[in-house]
N, CA, C and O atoms as CSV, one atom per row, in Angstrom:
chain,resi,resn,atom,element,x,y,z
A,1,PRO,N,N,23.661,33.076,18.645
A,1,PRO,CA,C,22.223,33.088,18.333
A,1,PRO,C,C,21.867,32.029,17.302
A,1,PRO,O,O,22.640,31.730,16.392
A,2,ARG,N,N,20.673,31.469,17.473
A,2,ARG,CA,C,20.222,30.439,16.542
A,2,ARG,C,C,19.844,31.035,15.201
A,2,ARG,O,O,19.314,32.143,15.118
A,3,ASP,N,N,20.121,30.289,14.169
A,3,ASP,CA,C,19.798,30.695,12.803
A,3,ASP,C,C,18.349,30.321,12.520
A,3,ASP,O,O,18.024,29.140,12.389
A,4,THR,N,N,17.471,31.331,12.426
A,4,THR,CA,C,16.049,31.053,12.195
A,4,THR,C,C,15.802,30.455,10.818
A,4,THR,O,O,14.811,29.753,10.619
A,5,ALA,N,N,16.692,30.724,9.861
A,5,ALA,CA,C,16.542,30.121,8.537
A,5,ALA,C,C,16.691,28.607,8.625
A,5,ALA,O,O,16.003,27.869,7.919
A,6,LYS,N,N,17.588,28.146,9.490
A,6,LYS,CA,C,17.742,26.699,9.674
A,6,LYS,C,C,16.514,26.116,10.361
A,6,LYS,O,O,16.056,25.029,10.008
A,7,ASP,N,N,15.981,26.843,11.347
A,7,ASP,CA,C,14.752,26.383,12.020
A,7,ASP,C,C,13.639,26.180,10.999
A,7,ASP,O,O,12.967,25.149,10.995
A,8,GLU,N,N,13.451,27.176,10.135
A,8,GLU,CA,C,12.403,27.108,9.117
A,8,GLU,C,C,12.659,25.981,8.124
A,8,GLU,O,O,11.733,25.269,7.736
A,9,ALA,N,N,13.908,25.819,7.718
A,9,ALA,CA,C,14.254,24.764,6.762
A,9,ALA,C,C,13.976,23.380,7.346
A,9,ALA,O,O,13.488,22.491,6.648
A,10,ILE,N,N,14.288,23.206,8.619
A,10,ILE,CA,C,14.054,21.917,9.277
A,10,ILE,C,C,12.559,21.619,9.337
A,10,ILE,O,O,12.130,20.521,8.984
A,11,LEU,N,N,11.765,22.592,9.784
A,11,LEU,CA,C,10.324,22.369,9.899
A,11,LEU,C,C,9.681,22.141,8.537
A,11,LEU,O,O,8.799,21.293,8.405
A,12,LEU,N,N,10.107,22.881,7.532
A,12,LEU,CA,C,9.569,22.697,6.188
A,12,LEU,C,C,9.919,21.321,5.647
A,12,LEU,O,O,9.055,20.615,5.126
A,13,ALA,N,N,11.179,20.942,5.768
A,13,ALA,CA,C,11.614,19.634,5.276
A,13,ALA,C,C,10.893,18.507,6.002
A,13,ALA,O,O,10.415,17.560,5.378
A,14,ALA,N,N,10.820,18.616,7.320
A,14,ALA,CA,C,10.152,17.572,8.099
A,14,ALA,C,C,8.680,17.477,7.733
A,14,ALA,O,O,8.154,16.381,7.542
A,15,GLY,N,N,8.019,18.611,7.633
A,15,GLY,CA,C,6.594,18.604,7.274
A,15,GLY,C,C,6.363,17.961,5.915
A,15,GLY,O,O,5.460,17.140,5.754
A,16,ASP,N,N,7.179,18.338,4.942
A,16,ASP,CA,C,7.048,17.757,3.602
A,16,ASP,C,C,7.271,16.243,3.633
A,16,ASP,O,O,6.505,15.482,3.041
A,17,LEU,N,N,8.317,15.821,4.322
A,17,LEU,CA,C,8.621,14.387,4.368
A,17,LEU,C,C,7.546,13.601,5.117
A,17,LEU,O,O,7.165,12.513,4.687
A,18,PHE,N,N,7.055,14.140,6.229
A,18,PHE,CA,C,5.989,13.444,6.968
A,18,PHE,C,C,4.746,13.297,6.097
A,18,PHE,O,O,4.092,12.255,6.115
A,19,MET,N,N,4.421,14.338,5.336
A,19,MET,CA,C,3.246,14.263,4.454
A,19,MET,C,C,3.470,13.285,3.291
A,19,MET,O,O,2.558,12.552,2.907
A,20,GLU,N,N,4.663,13.279,2.745
A,20,GLU,CA,C,4.964,12.418,1.597
A,20,GLU,C,C,5.063,10.941,1.967
A,20,GLU,O,O,4.589,10.082,1.223
A,21,HIS,N,N,5.681,10.640,3.123
A,21,HIS,CA,C,6.039,9.259,3.436
A,21,HIS,C,C,5.407,8.704,4.712
A,21,HIS,O,O,5.446,7.496,4.945
A,22,GLY,N,N,4.829,9.570,5.534
A,22,GLY,CA,C,4.283,9.120,6.807
A,22,GLY,C,C,5.340,9.156,7.890
A,22,GLY,O,O,6.538,9.090,7.618
A,23,TYR,N,N,4.877,9.261,9.111
A,23,TYR,CA,C,5.766,9.422,10.262
A,23,TYR,C,C,6.799,8.304,10.362
A,23,TYR,O,O,7.993,8.574,10.492
A,24,GLU,N,N,6.356,7.071,10.305
A,24,GLU,CA,C,7.248,5.922,10.517
A,24,GLU,C,C,8.373,5.845,9.497
A,24,GLU,O,O,9.480,5.424,9.832
A,25,ALA,N,N,8.109,6.244,8.261
A,25,ALA,CA,C,9.090,6.088,7.194
A,25,ALA,C,C,10.135,7.204,7.158
A,25,ALA,O,O,11.123,7.099,6.430
A,26,VAL,N,N,9.932,8.257,7.924
A,26,VAL,CA,C,10.838,9.405,7.875
A,26,VAL,C,C,11.927,9.265,8.939
A,26,VAL,O,O,11.644,8.988,10.104
A,27,SER,N,N,13.161,9.459,8.520
A,27,SER,CA,C,14.288,9.442,9.461
A,27,SER,C,C,14.808,10.866,9.636
A,27,SER,O,O,14.603,11.724,8.778
A,28,LEU,N,N,15.475,11.099,10.746
A,28,LEU,CA,C,16.082,12.404,10.952
A,28,LEU,C,C,17.222,12.636,9.964
A,28,LEU,O,O,17.528,13.781,9.632
A,29,ASP,N,N,17.844,11.574,9.498
A,29,ASP,CA,C,18.858,11.714,8.448
A,29,ASP,C,C,18.235,12.305,7.184
A,29,ASP,O,O,18.815,13.191,6.555
A,30,ALA,N,N,17.054,11.811,6.817
A,30,ALA,CA,C,16.364,12.314,5.621
A,30,ALA,C,C,15.956,13.773,5.807
A,30,ALA,O,O,16.068,14.571,4.876
A,31,VAL,N,N,15.486,14.125,6.997
A,31,VAL,CA,C,15.106,15.516,7.275
A,31,VAL,C,C,16.339,16.406,7.164
A,31,VAL,O,O,16.283,17.464,6.538
A,32,ALA,N,N,17.443,15.992,7.760
A,32,ALA,CA,C,18.673,16.774,7.718
A,32,ALA,C,C,19.136,16.977,6.279
A,32,ALA,O,O,19.521,18.081,5.893
A,33,GLN,N,N,19.098,15.920,5.500
A,33,GLN,CA,C,19.533,16.018,4.113
A,33,GLN,C,C,18.657,16.995,3.337
A,33,GLN,O,O,19.169,17.857,2.624
A,34,ARG,N,N,17.340,16.864,3.471
A,34,ARG,CA,C,16.428,17.743,2.733
A,34,ARG,C,C,16.561,19.199,3.207
A,34,ARG,O,O,16.479,20.123,2.397
A,35,ALA,N,N,16.763,19.400,4.490
A,35,ALA,CA,C,16.864,20.758,5.045
A,35,ALA,C,C,18.225,21.387,4.800
A,35,ALA,O,O,18.385,22.600,4.936
A,36,GLY,N,N,19.207,20.566,4.439
A,36,GLY,CA,C,20.551,21.084,4.214
A,36,GLY,C,C,21.280,21.428,5.504
A,36,GLY,O,O,22.078,22.363,5.565
A,37,VAL,N,N,20.978,20.637,6.541
A,37,VAL,CA,C,21.627,20.834,7.842
A,37,VAL,C,C,22.174,19.488,8.308
A,37,VAL,O,O,21.920,18.454,7.689
A,38,SER,N,N,22.918,19.513,9.393
A,38,SER,CA,C,23.404,18.258,9.960
A,38,SER,C,C,22.373,17.699,10.934
A,38,SER,O,O,21.494,18.418,11.409
A,39,LYS,N,N,22.493,16.425,11.218
A,39,LYS,CA,C,21.605,15.811,12.206
A,39,LYS,C,C,21.847,16.423,13.581
A,39,LYS,O,O,20.919,16.530,14.382
A,40,ALA,N,N,23.075,16.822,13.859
A,40,ALA,CA,C,23.386,17.479,15.136
A,40,ALA,C,C,22.624,18.795,15.274
A,40,ALA,O,O,22.221,19.164,16.377
A,41,THR,N,N,22.426,19.502,14.163
A,41,THR,CA,C,21.654,20.741,14.185
A,41,THR,C,C,20.210,20.464,14.572
A,41,THR,O,O,19.606,21.236,15.317
A,42,ILE,N,N,19.658,19.371,14.074
A,42,ILE,CA,C,18.286,18.999,14.441
A,42,ILE,C,C,18.226,18.640,15.920
A,42,ILE,O,O,17.323,19.083,16.631
A,43,TYR,N,N,19.180,17.842,16.386
A,43,TYR,CA,C,19.178,17.434,17.798
A,43,TYR,C,C,19.447,18.600,18.746
A,43,TYR,O,O,19.079,18.541,19.919
A,44,ALA,N,N,20.080,19.651,18.251
A,44,ALA,CA,C,20.281,20.843,19.088
A,44,ALA,C,C,18.962,21.571,19.331
A,44,ALA,O,O,18.836,22.347,20.278
A,45,ARG,N,N,17.978,21.310,18.462
A,45,ARG,CA,C,16.689,21.987,18.555
A,45,ARG,C,C,15.569,21.078,19.074
A,45,ARG,O,O,14.638,21.551,19.726
A,46,TYR,N,N,15.659,19.791,18.789
A,46,TYR,CA,C,14.598,18.833,19.138
A,46,TYR,C,C,15.224,17.600,19.776
A,46,TYR,O,O,16.270,17.127,19.332
A,47,ASP,N,N,14.585,17.084,20.811
A,47,ASP,CA,C,15.110,15.918,21.519
A,47,ASP,C,C,15.100,14.656,20.667
A,47,ASP,O,O,16.002,13.824,20.759
A,48,ASP,N,N,14.065,14.524,19.835
A,48,ASP,CA,C,13.906,13.309,19.036
A,48,ASP,C,C,12.889,13.561,17.927
A,48,ASP,O,O,12.398,14.679,17.767
A,49,LYS,N,N,12.581,12.528,17.172
A,49,LYS,CA,C,11.651,12.658,16.061
A,49,LYS,C,C,10.254,13.035,16.556
A,49,LYS,O,O,9.552,13.794,15.887
A,50,ASP,N,N,9.849,12.528,17.696
A,50,ASP,CA,C,8.544,12.890,18.263
A,50,ASP,C,C,8.454,14.390,18.516
A,50,ASP,O,O,7.440,15.014,18.203
A,51,ALA,N,N,9.499,14.963,19.074
A,51,ALA,CA,C,9.502,16.409,19.361
A,51,ALA,C,C,9.467,17.219,18.071
A,51,ALA,O,O,8.797,18.249,18.002
A,52,LEU,N,N,10.180,16.761,17.056
A,52,LEU,CA,C,10.161,17.439,15.761
A,52,LEU,C,C,8.770,17.352,15.143
A,52,LEU,O,O,8.263,18.343,14.618
A,53,PHE,N,N,8.158,16.194,15.200
A,53,PHE,CA,C,6.810,16.017,14.661
A,53,PHE,C,C,5.824,16.934,15.381
A,53,PHE,O,O,4.972,17.558,14.749
A,54,ALA,N,N,5.945,17.010,16.696
A,54,ALA,CA,C,5.066,17.897,17.478
A,54,ALA,C,C,5.267,19.352,17.066
A,54,ALA,O,O,4.298,20.107,16.989
A,55,ALA,N,N,6.498,19.754,16.801
A,55,ALA,CA,C,6.766,21.126,16.370
A,55,ALA,C,C,6.156,21.411,15.005
A,55,ALA,O,O,5.639,22.502,14.766
A,56,VAL,N,N,6.216,20.425,14.107
A,56,VAL,CA,C,5.599,20.580,12.788
A,56,VAL,C,C,4.095,20.738,12.952
A,56,VAL,O,O,3.494,21.617,12.334
A,57,LEU,N,N,3.482,19.900,13.776
A,57,LEU,CA,C,2.038,19.998,13.995
A,57,LEU,C,C,1.656,21.334,14.608
A,57,LEU,O,O,0.675,21.952,14.195
A,58,ARG,N,N,2.426,21.783,15.592
A,58,ARG,CA,C,2.155,23.068,16.245
A,58,ARG,C,C,2.221,24.206,15.221
A,58,ARG,O,O,1.356,25.082,15.199
A,59,GLN,N,N,3.251,24.184,14.379
A,59,GLN,CA,C,3.402,25.225,13.364
A,59,GLN,C,C,2.217,25.224,12.399
A,59,GLN,O,O,1.698,26.284,12.049
A,60,GLU,N,N,1.795,24.048,11.974
A,60,GLU,CA,C,0.679,23.958,11.033
A,60,GLU,C,C,-0.625,24.421,11.686
A,60,GLU,O,O,-1.445,25.070,11.038
A,61,CYS,N,N,-0.816,24.094,12.948
A,61,CYS,CA,C,-2.010,24.556,13.660
A,61,CYS,C,C,-2.011,26.076,13.798
A,61,CYS,O,O,-3.046,26.718,13.626
A,62,GLU,N,N,-0.860,26.642,14.105
A,62,GLU,CA,C,-0.759,28.102,14.238
A,62,GLU,C,C,-0.995,28.791,12.903
A,62,GLU,O,O,-1.529,29.900,12.866
A,63,ARG,N,N,-0.606,28.153,11.813
A,63,ARG,CA,C,-0.865,28.713,10.487
A,63,ARG,C,C,-2.350,28.657,10.148
A,63,ARG,O,O,-2.895,29.583,9.547
A,64,ALA,N,N,-2.994,27.572,10.535
A,64,ALA,CA,C,-4.395,27.355,10.170
A,64,ALA,C,C,-5.365,28.170,11.016
A,64,ALA,O,O,-6.419,28.581,10.533
A,65,VAL,N,N,-5.013,28.402,12.271
A,65,VAL,CA,C,-5.918,29.084,13.196
A,65,VAL,C,C,-5.174,30.236,13.847
A,65,VAL,O,O,-4.177,30.033,14.540
A,66,SER,N,N,-5.658,31.423,13.626
A,66,SER,CA,C,-4.989,32.572,14.238
A,66,SER,C,C,-5.349,32.653,15.715
A,66,SER,O,O,-6.429,32.228,16.126
A,67,LEU,N,N,-4.444,33.198,16.499
A,67,LEU,CA,C,-4.698,33.355,17.928
A,67,LEU,C,C,-5.861,34.310,18.169
A,67,LEU,O,O,-6.523,34.225,19.203
A,68,ASP,N,N,-6.116,35.208,17.239
A,68,ASP,CA,C,-7.242,36.136,17.379
A,68,ASP,C,C,-8.583,35.409,17.410
A,68,ASP,O,O,-9.547,35.911,17.988
A,69,SER,N,N,-8.651,34.246,16.800
A,69,SER,CA,C,-9.920,33.519,16.769
A,69,SER,C,C,-10.304,32.991,18.149
A,69,SER,O,O,-11.442,32.570,18.358
A,70,PHE,N,N,-9.363,33.012,19.088
A,70,PHE,CA,C,-9.657,32.556,20.438
A,70,PHE,C,C,-9.978,33.707,21.381
A,70,PHE,O,O,-10.316,33.488,22.544
A,71,SER,N,N,-9.872,34.931,20.879
A,71,SER,CA,C,-10.193,36.099,21.696
A,71,SER,C,C,-11.656,36.453,21.502
A,71,SER,O,O,-12.134,36.516,20.369
A,72,PRO,N,N,-12.368,36.684,22.585
A,72,PRO,CA,C,-13.780,37.028,22.439
A,72,PRO,C,C,-13.963,38.392,21.791
A,72,PRO,O,O,-13.150,39.299,21.965
A,73,ASP,N,N,-15.029,38.511,21.056
A,73,ASP,CA,C,-15.397,39.781,20.435
A,73,ASP,C,C,-16.057,40.644,21.507
A,73,ASP,O,O,-17.069,40.241,22.080
A,74,PRO,N,N,-15.510,41.810,21.785
A,74,PRO,CA,C,-16.073,42.623,22.873
A,74,PRO,C,C,-17.511,43.063,22.635
A,74,PRO,O,O,-18.209,43.429,23.581
A,75,SER,N,N,-17.958,43.032,21.392
A,75,SER,CA,C,-19.332,43.440,21.118
A,75,SER,C,C,-20.337,42.310,21.325
A,75,SER,O,O,-21.544,42.545,21.257
A,76,GLN,N,N,-19.866,41.085,21.578
A,76,GLN,CA,C,-20.743,39.949,21.801
A,76,GLN,C,C,-20.693,39.533,23.266
A,76,GLN,O,O,-19.710,39.760,23.973
A,77,SER,N,N,-21.781,38.921,23.688
A,77,SER,CA,C,-21.790,38.415,25.056
A,77,SER,C,C,-20.915,37.155,25.132
A,77,SER,O,O,-20.671,36.503,24.116
A,78,VAL,N,N,-20.459,36.829,26.304
A,78,VAL,CA,C,-19.637,35.644,26.488
A,78,VAL,C,C,-20.407,34.400,26.056
A,78,VAL,O,O,-19.834,33.490,25.456
A,79,ARG,N,N,-21.679,34.359,26.354
A,79,ARG,CA,C,-22.502,33.205,25.986
A,79,ARG,C,C,-22.524,32.987,24.477
A,79,ARG,O,O,-22.439,31.849,24.015
A,80,ASP,N,N,-22.639,34.077,23.698
A,80,ASP,CA,C,-22.655,33.959,22.242
A,80,ASP,C,C,-21.324,33.435,21.754
A,80,ASP,O,O,-21.132,33.263,20.550
């Protein structure tokens, strides 16, 4: 089974580094070092830096917007 703590550490490290330095300046080596994992651990979860970046964005979007906000309120009409 995959270690969810490593998943979280990778996403946190990548998100922090992307915000601090920008996408182009961040290497997977730097993410691995900050997350305390090997680069092979990152590649076991993500195909490349683009996939990791997309996962960071997805996580941040899910944090910012709850899935409930996309469910209609049964007391309101669909038009509203």
